N, C-alpha and C positions, 0 to 999 in steps of 0.2 A: 504494500500500500504506500509506504514511504517512498519507494522508488517511483511509483506512478505519479505521486504528487510532485516529486522532484522533476520528473520528465515533463509534467504539465507546466511547471514553473519555467523550465528551460525553454519550452516551446513558446510560452508567453513572452519570455524575455527576448527570444529570437525574433518573434514577430514585431515586438516593440523596437528592437534594435534595427530590424530590417526597415521598419517604417521611418525611423530617424535617418537611416542611411539613404533611403529613397528620397526623403525630403531634402537631404543635403545635396543629392545628385540633381534634383529638380531645381534647387536653389542655385547650384553652380551653373546649370544650363541656362537658367533665367538670367544670371549675371553675365554670362558670356554673350547671350543674345542682346541684353541691354547695352553692354559695352560696345558690341558691334554696331548696334543701332546708333549709339552716341558717336562712335568714330565716323560712321557714314555721315551723320548729321554735321560733324565738325570738319569734314573733308574740305569744305570750302574756305576754311581759315578765316581770313578777314574779307571775304567776299561782300559783306554788308557795307564795306567802304566804297564799293562801286555803286554809285547812286543810280536811281532810275533814269535820270537824264544823261548819265555818262560822266558826271564829274567825279573826281577822286576826293572823297570826304576826308581822307587822311591828311590833306593839306588845307582843310577848312579851318579858319581861325577859331570857330566855335568848338570844333572837335579837339583841336590842340589845346585850347584853354581848359578843357575838362580832363584831357588825358596826358598832359605833359607831366613827367615824373618830378621834375625840378620845380619846387614851389615858387622860386623867384621868376622863372620863365612863365609859369601859370599866371602870376599876377601881372606880368607884362602883357600877356595875351588878353587878360580880362580888362585891363585899363591901358591900352596902347597910347603912345605919345600922339597928340593930335596932328594930323596931316590933312591937307585939303584934297579934294577929288581932282584927278587929272584925267586926261583923255584915256579911256580904257581902264582906269584905275580908280576904285571907289575910295572915299575918305576912310581914314583909319577907324573912325567911330561906327562904321556900318554894321559891325557885329560886336560892338562893345558890350561886355557883360553876358553874352549869349553862351550857352553850354549845349553840346550835342554829342550823341553817341554814334551818329552816322545814319544816313537815309534809311537803310534797310535793316538796322540793328534790332528793332523792336524795343529799343530803350528810349531814353530822353531825346527829344528832338527840339531844335530851335523852332520858334513859332512859324516862321516862313516855310520851314520844311514840313511841319505838320499839315499845313494847309496847301501845300504845293499841288496844283492840278495835275502835273505830270506824274508825281509819285502816286497820287490817289487813283488816277486812271490806269496806270501800269499795274497797281495792286489788283485791280478788278479784272483786267484783261490779259495780262501776261503771266506765263507760268513762273518765270523767275522774277517777277515784279519789277522789271526794268525794260527799257525801250529797245533793247538789243535786237530782238527778232520781230518787232512790230511791223506789220505790213503798211501801216499808215506813215511810217517814218520817212522824211521829217514832217511831222504834223504841225498845226498852228500853235499848239501848246509849247512845243520845244523851240520853234523858231521865234515865237514871241519872247520867250525868256532869253534866248541868245541875243536878241536885239535890244532887250531892255537894259539901258545904261551902257551898252556896248563894252561891257567888261571883258577883259582879255581871257580870263579863265573859262568863260562861257563859249569862246570860240573853239574850245577843245571838245565840246560835248559830242558833236557828230563824229569827228575823227576817233574819239575814245570809244564810242559805241561800235564803230566799225572794227576797231582793234579787238575789243572784247569778243565780237562775233568771230574774228579770225583765230585768236589764240586761246579763248576761254577766259572766264572771269578770274579764276584762281591765278593763272599766270600773269594776267594783266595787273591784278592788284600787287603781286610781288614786284613786277616791273615798276609800277608807280610808286610803291613804298620806297624802293631804292632810288628812284629818280628824284623824289622830293626830299632827299636827305642832304645835309650840308656836305660838300665835297671834302671838307677838312675834318670835322669832328663827328659827322654822322647824325647830328641832331635833326629831327624833323623840321621842315620849313613850311611856311604857309604860302598860298598862291602869290601874295604880294610882298613877301619879304625880299628887300633888295640885298640884304646880307643876313647871315646867320644871327639869330637872336642870342645865341650862346657864345660863339667865338668870333663873331663879326667877319667871318670869311665871306667873300663875294658869292652871290647867287650862282648856282651851277649853270653852265652853258647849255645843259640839256633841257632847261626850263624856258618858257616863253620870255622874251625880252620885255623889260619894263620901260625901256627908253627907245 
């Protein structure tokens, strides 16, 4: 009788342990699946910095003001020294105090980005939420913005969208991230920095000329 009880206890323990083991295996499988899903989701890296219109958000003063690691540089971005508007160049105050995570980040957006008709239309009609493959391109929405103020960085919208179409958004963002770095110290530069805000090196020749 004692042996039978012992056998029953062993079987019960075996089933219990087997259940635990099965749960562990399922948990491991779920974790692997979850990790794979996350890795696939994160494959695009900083693709959210490729805006719907084709601009590179990583060089936007509002993005740099929020994401600069150096506190002194952040403050300079938030309150830049006043300069007047020039042909093709906005005044330094045009994005004063604005903070942004990037057009397609899903995070904080500057007010003009939240209400951008290009971004909102692309979100509704395009699979990747940008104008890259839109059959209407160039539409009145994007051409109106390009012509608004005649700002130099907006002249890159259509060439950028074409480049994204050719090489893919991930490679394009990598290229732009490198392009918009100071040639001396590697600090990120904004669209209208004539020189590096950190080391004062001249603007890279790979960027559009301000003069």
